[in-house]
Every structure is written in structure tokens, then in C-alpha cells.
C-alpha positions in Angstrom: -27.3 4.1 15.6 -26.5 4.7 19.2 -23.4 6.9 20.7 -22.7 4.5 22.2 -22.4 2.2 19.3 -20.6 4.7 17.6 -17.9 5.4 19.8 -16.9 2.1 19.6 -17.2 1.2 15.3 -15.1 4.7 15.6 -12.6 3.1 18.2 -12.1 0.4 16.1 -11.2 2.1 12.9 -8.4 4.1 15.1 -6.7 1.2 16.7 -7.1 -0.5 12.9 -5.1 2.5 11.4 -3.4 3.6 14.5 -2.0 -0.7 13.8 -2.2 -0.6 10.1 0.7 2.6 10.2 2.3 1.2 12.7 3.2 -2.5 10.8 4.1 0.5 8.0 6.5 2.1 9.7 8.3 -0.8 10.8 8.6 -2.9 7.5 9.5 0.2 5.7 12.2 1.8 7.9 15.0 0.0 6.8 13.8 1.2 2.8 14.1 5.2 4.3 17.3 6.5 5.3 17.4 10.3 6.2 20.3 12.7 4.0 20.7 15.9 6.6 23.6 18.6 5.9 26.8 16.9 6.1 26.0 12.9 5.7 26.5 11.1 2.7 24.0 10.4 0.3 22.7 6.7 -0.1 24.6 5.7 -3.0 21.8 3.9 -5.8 22.4 1.4 -8.8 20.9 2.9 -12.1 20.8 1.3 -15.7 20.6 3.8 -18.9 18.6 4.5 -21.8 21.6 4.3 -24.1 21.3 1.8 -27.0 24.1 -0.5 -25.1 22.7 0.2 -21.2 25.2 0.5 -18.3 25.0 0.3 -14.7 25.6 4.0 -13.5 26.1 4.6 -9.2 25.3 7.9 -7.6 29.1 7.1 -5.6 30.9 7.1 -9.4 30.5 10.4 -9.8 31.8 11.0 -5.9 34.6 13.9 -6.1 32.0 16.3 -7.8 29.7 18.4 -7.1 26.9 16.8 -8.1 22.7 17.2 -8.2 20.5 14.8 -8.3 16.9 15.8 -10.3 14.1 12.7 -10.0 11.2 13.6 -12.3 8.7 12.1 -14.5 7.9 12.9 -17.9 4.1 13.5 -16.9 5.7 16.6 -14.4 5.1 19.1 -15.1 6.9 21.5 -12.5 9.8 19.0 -13.5 8.9 19.9 -17.5 9.2 23.5 -15.9 13.0 23.5 -13.9 14.7 21.1 -16.9 15.9 24.9 -18.1 16.9 26.4 -15.0 19.1 22.8 -14.4 20.3 23.7 -17.8 21.4 27.4 -16.9 22.9 25.7 -13.5 25.2 22.6 -15.2 26.6 25.7 -18.6 27.6 28.4 -15.0 29.7 25.7 -13.5 30.1 22.8 -15.1 33.8 23.3 -15.8 34.2 23.8 -12.3 33.0 20.1 -11.2 29.2 20.3 -11.5 27.4 17.2 -12.5 23.9 16.9 -13.0 22.1 13.8 -12.3 18.6 13.4 -14.0 16.8 10.2 -12.5 13.4 9.4 -14.1 10.7 7.9 -12.0 8.4 6.8 -14.9 6.8 3.3 -15.6 9.2 0.4 -17.8 7.6 0.7 -21.1 8.1 4.2 -20.9 11.5 4.5 -22.7 10.9 6.3 -25.3 8.8 8.8 -24.0 12.1 9.2 -21.3 14.4 9.3 -24.9 12.3 11.5 -26.1 12.0 14.1 -23.2 15.6 13.5 -22.7 16.7 14.7 -25.8 15.0 18.1 -25.8 17.1 21.2 -25.4 15.6 22.1 -21.8 17.2 18.6 -20.2 20.6 19.0 -19.0 23.2 18.0 -21.2 25.8 16.4 -18.3 22.2 14.4 -16.9 22.3 10.8 -17.2 18.4 9.1 -17.5 18.0 6.1 -15.9 15.6 3.2 -17.0 12.3 3.1 -14.4 12.2 0.9 -11.9 15.6 0.6 -10.7 16.2 2.6 -7.9 
């Protein structure tokens, strides 16, 4: 392949990547909300793993300092941080702290999620939600 042909191919690939990126940004723009200090956190709806599942929203925790923790059963750092969240909750729960733990595990993992959430390391105030609903 000649140098000129290589430049043409490289330019074409670069143009295709740029076009895909532009389309992706335009398509997903409304799916992301920028959260900054002082801004309202975006609300969500999720379902608990209780025997009688309940719908919960972040707005239900309004008026409380709330730690929103996103985790997964397969995430090693998530497992490591849970005891720290429990200690934080133990220290500040009487002052209104709430810890909401939201799993991103795949649907069908409810048993593993329940097992993980029932271990002592998971914050006792955590509301654990079924995957795929946020």
C-alpha cells in the first residue's frame, strides 16, 4: 500500500470515528445529568429486593444527608468499601444519615445480591435495588 493510500485510509477511519462519536454524544446527551456541588441529584426509581418489592425513589430521602452507593456483587472494591460505609452510617445515623446502596448486577442475580446484602459488611440502612431499573 502506498503512503498516499495509507493516508486516505487513516483519514477515512478518523472521520468514521469522529462521526460515530458525534452521533453518540447527540443521542446520549439527554441521558446524562451533570451533578455539581449544590445541584439537585437526579431522581431515580428502583425496586427493593424485599419479599414484597417496593418502589423507592431518591426523592424519598429528601431532607436527609444521603450517601448513594452504586455497587455490584462482582466488584472487589465495592466489597472492600462496604465496612467503611457501615462505620460511617453507625457514626452518623442518629444525625439523619442514610445510606442507599444500588446494585448494577444483571437481572436474575437476586439471590447473589440478597446474599451479599445480608452480610454484616453491608450498611444496615441500605436499600438494595433490583438491577436494570435505574
